[in-house]
N, C-alpha and C positions, 0 to 999 in steps of 0.2 A: 503494500501500500505506500503510495507517494503522496506526502504531503508537503506542499510548498517546495516539490523537486527533491524532497528527501524521502529516500526508499525507508520507511521506518523498520520493517524488518531487518533489513541488511544493519541499521544502525544497533538494533536490540542484539542481533547474533554478534557484531563485533564487538560491542560494551561487555556483553557476559564472557565470552572468549577471552578477550584483553583483560579482564580483572578476575578472572578463575585463580590466578596466584596469588591476588590478593583476598578473595574472599575465602578460601581455604585455611590459611594459617591459624587465625583466631578459634575457629572448629576444632582444629587438630590439637591446639593448645590446650582446649578444655578436657580432651580426652586424654593427652597424654602429660597433662600438668602434675601439679604437686613437686615436692622436694624443695629445694633451698630457693626462698624469695631472692629476687634479683635486688631488692633494697637491702637485704641481710637484716630486716628488722629494724634498720634505722628510722629514726623521725626528723622531720622539721616542723618547727614550731607547735611541736606535741602530736603532730599526726603523722602516721607513716608517709615514707615518700610513695610510694607506688602500692603496696599492701602484700598481703600473702597469695593473691591470685595471680600476681606476675612472677614466675618462677624460669628459672633457667631451663629447665627440662621442657616445659611446656614452649617456652620460646623458640629454641633449636630444634623442636619437633615442628613446629608451626612453619619456621622458615624452611625447613628441610622438605617438608610437605608440599609448600607452594612452589620450592624450586622443582622437585620431582615431577608434580603437575606440568609444569611450565616446559619441562624438558620432552614430557609424554605428548603436549598439544602440538611443540615443535615437529617431533617424530610423525604426525600425520598430517601436517602442514605443509605440503608440497607447494609448487609452483603454481600459481592459478586455482589454488585450493578454494573450494565453495562446499557450502553444508546448506542444503535444503534450496539451492540456487542464490544464495548469499555469497559476497566474497568474505573470507578469510583476511584478518590482518596479515599482515607479514609476521615472519617468525619472531619470537621475542631475541632478541639480543644477549648475548651471555651475559653481559652484566645487568640487564633488567631480569634475569633468570634469579637472580637474588635480591636484586634492589628492590623489585615489587613485593616479596614477601616480608623481607626485612622493613620495608616502610610499613607495611600494613602492621607488624608486630609493634614497630616504634610510634605508630599513630594509637594503637590501643594503650600501649604503656602511657603515651602523653595524655588521655582520656582520664586513665587511672590517676595521674598527678593532680590533674585539673580537678578531679572528683575529692580528693584529699585535700586540696585547697579551699575548697569551695563548702568544706564539711560533709561530704557526702560519705556515707559507709560503701565498703565495697558489696557490690551490686546494686546500690541504689540508681533510678533511673536517672538518667541525664539526656532528656531529649535533643535531637539533633547530632549532639557531640557523640553519642554513644552510637550511631548508625551511621556517620560519616566520618568518624576520626582516622580510620584505618586507611579509607579512601584517598582522604587529603594527602597524608604521608606517603602512604604507598605511590600517588601519582607525582608527589613531590620529589621523592627520591628516585623516581623513574625517569622523571623529566632532566633532572641533575644527571643523570647517568647516561642517558640517550637521548638526547633533547629531540634529532631528526625522525626517530621512530615513535617517539611520544606524540609529536606533532602530526605526523601521518596516521596515527592511528585513533588519537583521541580528538576527532575532528567536533566541532560544536554540537552538531546531533549526537554522536556517540557519547561525549559528555552529560549532555542532556538527558540520555537514558540512564546513565551510570547516577546522575543525583537523583532521578526519579525511581528506578529500579532497587538500588542498594536499601534504602530504608524498608521497603516491602521485604525483600529476601532476609534482611537483617532480622525483623521481627517473625517469619515463619521460620527461620531456623532455630532462633533462640525459644520460640514456644514449642518447638519438636524437641529441642533439648530440654528442657522443663518438663515436658509430658514423659520423658521415657528416664527422668531422675539425674541428668547430667548438670542441670542447674537449677540453682534455688530460687530462682524468679523468672518469670516468661518474658522478659524484655531484656 
């Protein structure tokens, strides 16, 4: 379907494909988490810096999962690749394979830092920030590491899809994790 000359279906396909290595890390971190917290239990102004929910094991597992997924997507994304008639973006450059999932994890840590500074406890809702923190940092790190690829891939229609679809995907996956007992709250 074209809207103002934009193939909406293709924009959705490119957005989801290109963001998968950023969408997966936080979910894997929940599954693989536990162990030593990144902040080592340290506080700042009486509040934990990040909290017990941000662990080394979860972060490493999340980044690794995102990188492995990007490698897998590259393996099936050949020249002129398409899916259901929509063109796929260029394969992930080597530096993006790490930058995107690392950015996603750093964005989540940044949100935890902000939550602690604003008096929110672990798991407390922080509307807007909770849904887009990882996207902003993933795209920032990706654009710094591979600006040409980022500009070619994340066009205005694709970015629009990312900003609109990500909060919905975030809520759906968190609700599912809550329903199966992996999270204590559904957001």
